[in-house]
RODO-2510 file (C-alpha; in nm, 4 decimals, decimal comma):
residues 484
     n   res          X          Y          Z
     1     m     3,1482    -0,2135     3,3892
     2     k     2,7593    -0,0684     3,4561
     3     d     2,5551     0,1130     3,2407
     4     g     2,2299     0,2735     3,2868
     5     s     2,0471     0,6030     3,2885
     6     t     2,0076     0,8074     3,6066
     7     d     1,6551     0,8734     3,4682
     8     f     1,5072     0,6032     3,5972
     9     p     1,6338     0,5724     3,9774
    10     d     1,4591     0,3337     4,0829
    11     t     1,6205     0,0002     3,8836
    12     r     1,7172    -0,3180     3,8576
    13     t     2,0437    -0,4883     3,7354
    14     e     2,0892    -0,7111     3,4210
    15     k     2,3988    -0,8711     3,3000
    16     d     2,5370    -0,9808     2,9592
    17     p     2,8439    -1,1083     2,8236
    18     l     2,9533    -0,7305     2,7968
    19     g     2,8932    -0,6546     3,1514
    20     e     2,5932    -0,4909     3,3771
    21     v     2,3444    -0,2644     3,2805
    22     a     2,0647    -0,0730     3,5381
    23     v     1,7233    -0,0868     3,3567
    24     p     1,4308     0,0698     3,4900
    25     r     1,2833    -0,1827     3,7540
    26     e     0,9346    -0,1584     3,6153
    27     a     1,0248    -0,2175     3,2643
    28     y     0,9669    -0,5203     3,0854
    29     y     1,2209    -0,5247     2,8442
    30     g     1,5666    -0,6019     2,9749
    31     v     1,9471    -0,5531     2,9237
    32     h     1,9622    -0,6411     2,5071
    33     t     1,6847    -0,4109     2,4615
    34     w     1,8488    -0,1313     2,6785
    35     r     2,1633    -0,1449     2,4617
    36     a     1,9877    -0,1699     2,1380
    37     r     1,7888     0,1518     2,2309
    38     e     2,1361     0,3129     2,2711
    39     n     2,3096     0,2339     1,9997
    40     f     2,0489     0,2556     1,7526
    41     a     1,8853     0,6330     1,8868
    42     v     1,8823     0,6925     1,5157
    43     s     1,5272     0,7791     1,4071
    44     g     1,2995     0,7847     1,6287
    45     l     1,0707     0,5475     1,4167
    46     a     0,8798     0,2614     1,6187
    47     v     0,8931    -0,0773     1,4871
    48     h     0,5666    -0,1340     1,3087
    49     p     0,2513    -0,2513     1,4916
    50     e     0,1649    -0,5073     1,2705
    51     l     0,5055    -0,6642     1,2854
    52     i     0,5210    -0,6625     1,6634
    53     r     0,1729    -0,8557     1,6500
    54     a     0,3437    -1,0699     1,4034
    55     l     0,6410    -1,1483     1,5961
    56     a     0,4293    -1,2168     1,9123
    57     l     0,2144    -1,4683     1,7506
    58     v     0,5323    -1,6340     1,6264
    59     k     0,6718    -1,6647     1,9722
    60     k     0,2973    -1,8320     2,0747
    61     a     0,3236    -2,0733     1,8007
    62     a     0,6860    -2,1851     1,9099
    63     a     0,5953    -2,2350     2,2759
    64     m     0,2755    -2,4245     2,2131
    65     a     0,4884    -2,6564     1,9559
    66     n     0,8008    -2,6537     2,2127
    67     v     0,5436    -2,7767     2,4890
    68     e     0,4026    -3,0352     2,2282
    69     a     0,7083    -3,1238     2,1472
    70     g     0,8300    -3,1627     2,5094
    71     l     1,0713    -2,9464     2,4707
    72     l     0,9333    -2,6585     2,7443
    73     d     0,7377    -2,7738     3,0437
    74     d     0,3403    -2,7040     3,0310
    75     r     0,3715    -2,4369     3,3118
    76     r     0,6322    -2,2033     3,1324
    77     g     0,4945    -2,2878     2,8005
    78     a     0,1270    -2,1371     2,9304
    79     a     0,2939    -1,8351     3,0734
    80     i     0,4713    -1,7777     2,7684
    81     s     0,1760    -1,8122     2,5225
    82     r    -0,0343    -1,6148     2,7173
    83     a     0,1959    -1,3245     2,7608
    84     a     0,2734    -1,3584     2,3713
    85     e    -0,1372    -1,3463     2,3111
    86     e    -0,1415    -1,0308     2,5023
    87     l     0,1597    -0,8676     2,3218
    88     a    -0,0223    -0,9776     2,0125
    89     e    -0,3450    -0,8074     2,1234
    90     g    -0,1879    -0,4674     2,1899
    91     r    -0,0624    -0,4595     2,5532
    92     w     0,2845    -0,3824     2,6639
    93     r     0,3346    -0,2254     2,3039
    94     d     0,4984     0,0966     2,4771
    95     q     0,7859    -0,1765     2,6066
    96     i     0,9048    -0,2263     2,2215
    97     i     1,1217     0,0466     2,2475
    98     v     1,3976    -0,0012     1,9762
    99     d     1,4252     0,2286     1,6874
   100     a     1,2751     0,0531     1,3610
   101     l     1,6365     0,1223     1,1985
   102     q     1,8589    -0,1057     1,3327
   103     g     2,1845    -0,3128     1,2639
   104     g     2,1721    -0,6916     1,3312
   105     a     1,9165    -0,8241     1,0621
   106     g     1,6089    -0,7685     1,3287
   107     t     1,7813    -0,9206     1,6286
   108     s     1,7124    -0,5946     1,8531
   109     t     1,3749    -0,6088     1,7773
   110     n     1,3641    -1,0001     1,8445
   111     m     1,5368    -0,9588     2,1634
   112     n     1,2847    -0,6852     2,2888
   113     v     1,0161    -0,9163     2,2283
   114     n     1,1552    -1,2173     2,3499
   115     e     1,2319    -0,9952     2,7104
   116     v     0,8874    -0,8112     2,6963
   117     i     0,7265    -1,1972     2,6850
   118     a     0,9602    -1,3180     2,9244
   119     n     0,9250    -1,0706     3,2142
   120     r     0,5273    -1,0745     3,1409
   121     a     0,5561    -1,4598     3,1594
   122     i     0,7427    -1,4391     3,4917
   123     e     0,5203    -1,1937     3,6589
   124     l     0,2144    -1,4422     3,5293
   125     l     0,3952    -1,6853     3,7338
   126     g     0,4393    -1,5147     4,0434
   127     g     0,8038    -1,3854     3,9992
   128     e     0,9584    -1,0313     3,9754
   129     k     1,0713    -0,8887     3,6203
   130     g     1,4443    -1,0104     3,5744
   131     d     1,4315    -1,3265     3,7562
   132     y     1,5112    -1,5285     3,4058
   133     g     1,5472    -1,8617     3,6282
   134     i     1,1690    -1,8722     3,6106
   135     v     1,1351    -1,7775     3,2278
   136     h     1,4276    -1,6792     2,9992
   137     p     1,4440    -1,4714     2,7203
   138     l     1,6593    -1,7057     2,5243
   139     d     1,6716    -2,0299     2,6612
   140     h     1,2756    -2,0564     2,6663
   141     v     1,1024    -1,8102     2,5099
   142     n     1,3452    -1,8035     2,1867
   143     l     1,3664    -2,1793     2,2153
   144     g     1,4491    -2,3232     1,8756
   145     q     1,4687    -2,0082     1,7133
   146     s     1,6844    -1,7620     1,5474
   147     t     1,6271    -1,3793     1,4622
   148     n     1,6840    -1,5201     1,1021
   149     d     1,4038    -1,7247     1,0799
   150     v     1,1562    -1,5363     1,3391
   151     y     1,1952    -1,1760     1,1810
   152     p     1,1420    -1,2766     0,8732
   153     t     0,8427    -1,4993     0,9053
   154     a     0,6775    -1,2065     1,1317
   155     l     0,7342    -1,0103     0,8405
   156     r     0,5813    -1,1879     0,5897
   157     i     0,2787    -1,2610     0,8518
   158     a     0,2533    -0,8572     0,8845
   159     a     0,2452    -0,7902     0,4740
   160     i    -0,0033    -1,0415     0,4621
   161     g    -0,2570    -0,9171     0,6975
   162     l    -0,2148    -0,5439     0,6007
   163     g    -0,2059    -0,6550     0,2210
   164     r    -0,5617    -0,8124     0,3190
   165     g    -0,6331    -0,4533     0,4401
   166     l    -0,5034    -0,2459     0,1281
   167     a    -0,7137    -0,4964    -0,1048
   168     q    -1,0119    -0,3970     0,0403
   169     a    -0,9597    -0,0365     0,0193
   170     m    -0,8783    -0,0498    -0,3164
   171     a    -1,1744    -0,2600    -0,3696
   172     v    -1,3690     0,0323    -0,2234
   173     l    -1,2209     0,2607    -0,4358
   174     q    -1,2616     0,0210    -0,7648
   175     g    -1,6620     0,0612    -0,6737
   176     a    -1,6628     0,4117    -0,6143
   177     l    -1,5027     0,4939    -0,9757
   178     q    -1,7326     0,2526    -1,1435
   179     a    -2,0166     0,4292    -0,9963
   180     k    -1,8962     0,7200    -1,1277
   181     e    -1,8245     0,5702    -1,4603
   182     k    -2,2039     0,4819    -1,4763
   183     e    -2,3219     0,8154    -1,3386
   184     f    -2,1218     1,0200    -1,5987
   185     g    -2,1439     0,7741    -1,8985
   186     a    -2,3813     0,9977    -2,1072
   187     i    -2,1393     1,3191    -2,0582
   188     l    -1,9694     1,4086    -2,4086
   189     k    -1,6222     1,5679    -2,3265
   190     i    -1,3114     1,6416    -2,5268
   191     g    -1,0369     1,4172    -2,4440
   192     r    -0,6750     1,5241    -2,4427
   193     t    -0,3191     1,3587    -2,5275
   194     q    -0,0155     1,5594    -2,4399
   195     l    -0,2506     1,7977    -2,2744
   196     q    -0,3668     1,9074    -2,6119
   197     e    -0,7211     1,8627    -2,7084
   198     a    -0,7552     1,5242    -2,8836
   199     v    -1,0678     1,3389    -2,9930
   200     p    -1,4213     1,2974    -2,7868
   201     v    -1,4743     1,0698    -2,5082
   202     t    -1,6991     1,0622    -2,2305
   203     l    -1,6515     1,1966    -1,8605
   204     g    -1,7785     0,8358    -1,7791
   205     q    -1,5041     0,6412    -1,9785
   206     e    -1,1942     0,8433    -1,7940
   207     f    -1,3484     0,7349    -1,4663
   208     g    -1,4086     0,3688    -1,6054
   209     a    -1,0165     0,3704    -1,7178
   210     w    -0,9153     0,4595    -1,3598
   211     a    -1,1253     0,2029    -1,1999
   212     e    -0,9736    -0,1110    -1,4554
   213     a    -0,6431     0,0418    -1,3446
   214     v    -0,7247    -0,0207    -0,9791
   215     a    -0,8782    -0,3389    -1,0695
   216     r    -0,5088    -0,4211    -1,1704
   217     d    -0,3974    -0,3224    -0,8420
   218     w    -0,6257    -0,5518    -0,6443
   219     w    -0,5217    -0,8514    -0,8517
   220     r    -0,1814    -0,7598    -0,8022
   221     l    -0,2236    -0,7934    -0,4150
   222     y    -0,3701    -1,1116    -0,4418
   223     k    -0,0683    -1,2544    -0,6276
   224     a     0,1429    -1,0951    -0,3269
   225     e    -0,0268    -1,3307    -0,0544
   226     e     0,0750    -1,6061    -0,2508
   227     r     0,4229    -1,4863    -0,2541
   228     l     0,4441    -1,4273     0,0983
   229     r     0,3240    -1,7488     0,2185
   230     q     0,6198    -1,9649     0,2408
   231     v     0,7882    -1,8985     0,5757
   232     n     1,1464    -2,0094     0,6871
   233     l     1,0438    -2,0917     1,0423
   234     g     1,2313    -2,3463     1,1738
   235     g     1,5189    -2,2761     0,9751
   236     t     1,7170    -2,1123     1,2738
   237     a     2,0454    -1,9584     1,1758
   238     v     2,1307    -1,9731     0,8361
   239     g     1,8077    -2,2241     0,7343
   240     t     1,9629    -2,5473     0,7870
   241     g     1,7636    -2,5462     1,1183
   242     l     2,0399    -2,6044     1,3521
   243     n     1,9055    -2,6441     1,7029
   244     a     1,5664    -2,6507     1,6033
   245     d     1,3978    -2,9933     1,7198
   246     r     1,2288    -3,1879     1,4457
   247     r     0,9140    -3,2229     1,6144
   248     y     0,9155    -2,8549     1,6884
   249     a     1,0141    -2,7588     1,3311
   250     y     0,7866    -2,8997     1,1369
   251     r     0,4698    -2,8209     1,4186
   252     v     0,5194    -2,4722     1,4677
   253     v     0,4375    -2,3472     1,1072
   254     e     0,0996    -2,5709     1,1511
   255     i     0,0431    -2,4138     1,4855
   256     l     0,1126    -2,0503     1,3043
   257     r    -0,1215    -2,1366     1,0572
   258     e    -0,4042    -2,1827     1,2841
   259     l    -0,3359    -1,8890     1,4828
   260     t    -0,3370    -1,6214     1,1750
   261     g    -0,5800    -1,7919     0,9742
   262     f    -0,3466    -1,7698     0,6971
   263     g    -0,2283    -2,0124     0,4536
   264     l     0,1313    -2,0524     0,5559
   265     a     0,3446    -2,3138     0,4558
   266     r     0,7111    -2,4108     0,5382
   267     a     0,9427    -2,3115     0,2581
   268     e     1,0523    -2,6161     0,0844
   269     n     1,4424    -2,4791     0,0680
   270     t     1,4711    -2,2762     0,4275
   271     f     1,8185    -2,2085     0,3484
   272     e     1,7385    -2,0427     0,0196
   273     a     1,4470    -1,8564     0,1826
   274     t     1,6786    -1,7271     0,4735
   275     q     1,9441    -1,5501     0,2742
   276     n     1,7367    -1,3889    -0,0337
   277     a     1,4738    -1,1060     0,0126
   278     d     1,3468    -1,0727    -0,3308
   279     i     1,0377    -1,1663    -0,2467
   280     f     0,9955    -0,8509    -0,0339
   281     a     1,1281    -0,6563    -0,3401
   282     e     0,8602    -0,8158    -0,5835
   283     v     0,5836    -0,7580    -0,3225
   284     s     0,7107    -0,3509    -0,2854
   285     g     0,6964    -0,3594    -0,6429
   286     f     0,3028    -0,4332    -0,6430
   287     l     0,2462    -0,1500    -0,3952
   288     k     0,4753     0,0869    -0,6259
   289     a     0,2541    -0,0016    -0,9244
   290     a    -0,0639     0,0875    -0,7428
   291     a     0,1133     0,3862    -0,6058
   292     v     0,1899     0,5236    -0,9678
   293     n    -0,1777     0,4303    -1,0432
   294     l    -0,3030     0,6551    -0,7503
   295     a    -0,0916     0,9418    -0,8442
   296     k    -0,1951     0,9492    -1,1913
   297     i    -0,5474     0,9603    -1,1037
   298     s    -0,5006     1,2148    -0,8742
   299     a    -0,3076     1,4311    -1,1019
   300     d    -0,6146     1,3600    -1,3411
   301     l    -0,8356     1,4893    -1,0899
   302     r    -0,6534     1,7749    -1,0180
   303     l    -0,6504     1,8788    -1,3921
   304     l    -1,0303     1,8156    -1,4652
   305     a    -1,1309     2,0258    -1,1576
   306     s    -0,8759     2,3285    -1,2160
   307     g    -1,0145     2,6567    -1,1906
   308     p    -1,2922     2,5962    -1,1032
   309     r    -1,3635     2,9001    -1,3675
   310     a    -0,9981     2,9802    -1,4985
   311     g    -0,8991     2,6392    -1,5628
   312     l    -1,0737     2,3067    -1,7009
   313     g    -1,3479     2,2897    -1,4327
   314     e    -1,5194     1,9705    -1,6089
   315     i    -1,5642     1,8255    -1,2558
   316     k    -1,5943     1,9533    -0,9260
   317     l    -1,4122     1,7816    -0,6115
   318     p    -1,6051     1,8163    -0,2895
   319     p    -1,4757     2,0821    -0,0800
   320     v    -1,3464     1,9194     0,2220
   321     q    -1,1773     2,2048     0,4077
   322     a    -1,1082     2,5817     0,3777
   323     g    -0,7934     2,6325     0,1363
   324     s    -0,6296     2,9315     0,2061
   325     s    -0,5589     3,1430     0,4953
   326     i    -0,5574     3,4496     0,2619
   327     m    -0,8189     3,3837     0,0017
   328     p    -1,1751     3,3426     0,1377
   329     g    -1,3773     3,0962    -0,0664
   330     k    -1,1001     2,8928    -0,1901
   331     y    -1,0935     2,5071    -0,2031
   332     n    -0,8250     2,3249    -0,2807
   333     p    -0,7948     1,9553    -0,4025
   334     v    -0,6203     1,8558    -0,0627
   335     v    -0,7012     1,4914    -0,0852
   336     p    -0,5635     1,4364    -0,4308
   337     e    -0,2592     1,6133    -0,3300
   338     m    -0,2367     1,3980    -0,0157
   339     v    -0,2590     1,1019    -0,2276
   340     t    -0,0145     1,2202    -0,4545
   341     q     0,2429     1,2548    -0,1798
   342     t     0,1629     0,8871    -0,0294
   343     a     0,2452     0,7746    -0,3866
   344     f     0,5858     0,9397    -0,4034
   345     q     0,6523     0,8092    -0,0389
   346     v     0,5389     0,4502    -0,1789
   347     m     0,7854     0,4868    -0,4554
   348     a     1,0830     0,5983    -0,2502
   349     n     0,9987     0,3164     0,0026
   350     d     1,0494     0,0952    -0,2993
   351     l     1,3837     0,2025    -0,3843
   352     a     1,4963     0,1736    -0,0103
   353     v     1,3364    -0,2142    -0,0414
   354     s     1,4967    -0,2829    -0,3783
   355     l     1,8681    -0,1694    -0,2383
   356     a     1,8266    -0,3437     0,0902
   357     a     1,7379    -0,6724    -0,0622
   358     a     1,9999    -0,6382    -0,3329
   359     s     2,2801    -0,5712    -0,0569
   360     g     2,2198    -0,9268     0,1153
   361     q     2,5488    -1,0931     0,1629
   362     l     2,5967    -1,4628     0,1228
   363     e     2,3539    -1,6700     0,3948
   364     l     2,1754    -1,3442     0,5508
   365     n     2,0316    -1,0236     0,4329
   366     a     2,1097    -0,7841     0,7295
   367     f     1,9078    -0,5168     0,6148
   368     l     1,5619    -0,6574     0,7040
   369     p     1,4806    -0,3866     0,9366
   370     l     1,4694    -0,1445     0,6469
   371     i     1,2979    -0,3793     0,4201
   372     a     1,0208    -0,4139     0,6942
   373     h     0,9843    -0,0484     0,7889
   374     n     0,9512     0,0749     0,4358
   375     l     0,7455    -0,2453     0,2942
   376     l     0,4850    -0,2252     0,6064
   377     q     0,4729     0,1614     0,5659
   378     s     0,3990     0,1487     0,2110
   379     f     0,1011    -0,1074     0,3037
   380     t    -0,0307     0,1345     0,5546
   381     i    -0,0236     0,4374     0,4011
   382     l    -0,1358     0,2990     0,0644
   383     t    -0,4641     0,1978     0,2563
   384     g    -0,5094     0,5418     0,4129
   385     a    -0,4806     0,6888     0,0864
   386     a    -0,6951     0,4808    -0,1201
   387     g    -0,9835     0,4715     0,1593
   388     t    -0,9699     0,8575     0,1763
   389     l    -0,9763     0,9286    -0,1989
   390     a    -1,2707     0,6898    -0,2271
   391     e    -1,4690     0,8388     0,0789
   392     k    -1,3386     1,2051     0,0877
   393     c    -1,3194     1,2917    -0,2646
   394     i    -1,4606     1,0036    -0,5494
   395     r    -1,7932     0,9805    -0,4128
   396     g    -1,8547     1,3454    -0,3472
   397     i    -1,7536     1,4316    -0,7348
   398     t    -1,9813     1,6460    -0,9387
   399     a    -1,9675     1,6892    -1,3095
   400     d    -2,0255     2,0124    -1,5009
   401     p    -2,2185     1,8963    -1,8289
   402     e    -2,2514     2,2481    -1,9534
   403     r    -1,8868     2,3240    -1,9345
   404     c    -1,7729     2,0026    -2,0755
   405     r    -2,0028     2,0427    -2,3897
   406     r    -1,8908     2,3927    -2,4163
   407     l    -1,5186     2,3145    -2,4181
   408     l    -1,6252     2,0152    -2,6801
   409     d    -1,7822     2,2567    -2,9254
   410     t    -1,5124     2,5081    -2,9378
   411     s    -1,1952     2,2365    -2,9715
   412     q    -1,0569     2,1714    -3,2766
   413     g    -1,0479     1,8008    -3,1645
   414     v    -1,3992     1,7229    -3,2694
   415     i    -1,2996     1,7649    -3,6518
   416     t    -1,1248     1,4088    -3,6288
   417     a    -1,4753     1,2587    -3,6510
   418     f    -1,5363     1,4552    -3,9637
   419     v    -1,2052     1,3626    -4,1626
   420     p    -1,3544     1,0260    -4,3514
   421     y    -1,5799     1,2165    -4,5088
   422     l    -1,3972     1,5304    -4,6055
   423     g    -1,0393     1,4178    -4,6010
   424     y    -0,7293     1,5798    -4,4023
   425     e    -0,6582     1,8931    -4,6018
   426     q    -0,9953     1,9884    -4,6225
   427     a    -1,0781     1,9389    -4,2754
   428     a    -0,7466     2,1027    -4,1535
   429     a    -0,9156     2,4214    -4,3418
   430     v    -1,1937     2,4242    -4,1401
   431     v    -0,9814     2,4180    -3,8113
   432     e    -0,7677     2,7064    -3,9377
   433     r    -1,1073     2,9226    -3,9950
   434     a    -1,2513     2,7903    -3,6580
   435     i    -0,9461     2,9260    -3,4794
   436     r    -0,9009     3,2321    -3,6709
   437     t    -1,2861     3,3102    -3,6081
   438     q    -1,3138     3,1632    -3,2844
   439     r    -1,6520     2,9891    -3,3831
   440     p    -1,7318     2,6351    -3,3267
   441     l    -1,6586     2,4005    -3,5728
   442     t    -1,9650     2,2470    -3,6230
   443     e    -2,1422     2,6035    -3,7143
   444     i    -1,8532     2,6280    -3,9985
   445     l    -1,9305     2,2724    -4,1199
   446     v    -2,2818     2,3676    -4,1684
   447     e    -2,2213     2,7001    -4,3035
   448     e    -2,0058     2,6042    -4,5560
   449     g    -2,2693     2,3354    -4,6430
   450     l    -2,0414     2,0294    -4,5930
   451     f    -2,2915     1,8950    -4,3857
   452     t    -2,6542     1,9585    -4,2732
   453     l    -2,7412     2,0290    -3,9034
   454     e    -2,8950     1,6981    -3,8957
   455     e    -2,5853     1,5151    -4,0175
   456     v    -2,3899     1,6822    -3,8006
   457     e    -2,5825     1,5916    -3,5001
   458     a    -2,5733     1,2323    -3,6133
   459     i    -2,2232     1,2335    -3,6024
   460     m    -2,1864     1,3933    -3,2889
   461     r    -2,3760     1,1758    -3,0868
   462     p    -2,1415     1,0097    -2,7840
   463     e    -2,2180     0,6642    -2,8576
   464     e    -2,1105     0,7367    -3,2259
   465     l    -1,7813     0,9350    -3,1259
   466     t    -1,6601     0,7131    -2,8542
   467     t    -1,7285     0,3677    -2,9967
   468     p    -1,4876     0,1992    -3,2790
   469     g    -1,5815     0,2691    -3,6200
   470     v    -1,6804     0,6028    -3,8134
   471     a    -1,9103     0,8275    -3,6596
   472     g    -2,2135     0,8659    -3,8469
   473     a    -2,1559     0,5852    -4,1031
   474     r    -2,4839     0,3901    -3,9885
   475     y    -2,6715     0,7025    -4,0324
   476     f    -2,5666     0,7663    -4,3563
   477     q    -2,6216     0,4164    -4,4709
   478     r    -2,9708     0,4601    -4,3572
   479     q    -3,0480     0,7671    -4,5471
   480     k    -2,8651     0,6242    -4,8367
   481     r    -3,1071     0,3380    -4,8259
   482     t    -3,4037     0,5434    -4,8013
   483     g    -3,2664     0,7362    -5,1101
   484     d    -3,2738     0,4332    -5,2903
***
């Protein structure tokens, strides 16, 4: 039988055990890729570019190791290495046409890469695409390999590279938050628990808490790279290393370490590393934790900036675009909204990764393409979200100190600082009167002769209200010593 599309009248014929297929004459992919394209026309999602790059580096390392081991002649090896290097640099990306979601544990992606590299190598050696007697996708490009060791190794490499980018973005975000922590350190405001007024805090403390959460995320990403460094390359189909020459198997990881600049190491148990995907679930969990923090920060920013006049309005987010097609002058918190949606997507991705990792059977996990797509997408979109949040939101935030003070002065939460002097019942009575008369608590405390204005001011100092201890205690101790 002969398959193929009439969309490409200028074709070449390629064969596999299932029959003949007509593929575009100028295509670098071949029969295996074409079948995968037809079988998995599902999502329209492209294979992640960093996974393609990592696969190309694995192929280059394999060619170099095979040449060193005497398993591949110098001429073919050099052509394969150059073709793989071009693919890693971004050329021929349009030739990787398989859907990201595919059966076969990534075989379709591996075959697509094999065929592109083979046909480009053939071209470099002066041959015509499809003449696999010159360079064969399986016999030469895939020599000593299996999808089952190539694909997860490439996934680890892609994740490490993207993880470093995300770590840098989180470090930038942390720095932006710390700068605001310092800038807003003296602005006293009311704190809130369960969206109800609580005890006073500083605006700087709120930004500092966010910065600390982001710092934990940075540390988790550092640990994630540690988890990803052990690869099963050389293990072939199930991790036993069948059909992988020992000279090749132990050299290829060393070469790959040099090509990537990552501290890669051959897994101590490649059999185990081939069948289990819990490492990817763990790393995805780190990304989910980062997403949780970014969602929390974004929600807080939207609340603090709400209004701006009819809401809390304690901070102002930088306006980045018009917020409404019908309401002039309206600016929405679009950056925190984008970050929130990104965070939700990462959380959803984590569930998909977890389900796929749990669904491996016996010696292999067939669902690595789903893991790869979701894990690498999470790295990518979190990096973009964190960077955008820092540059287009956090750095441009301004505070409204007068609004913060006005809300603080009219809040019943202030009374907590006076409880050690009044007792709970008397303090509650002051709160009741303040609510009934709609006057500041501090005015009532002075008016009723419970404190002097100087004493109230001593208790209400920011450093007294926002650090451990009884607010104003040092002031009253000094007064007592002076009186004695």
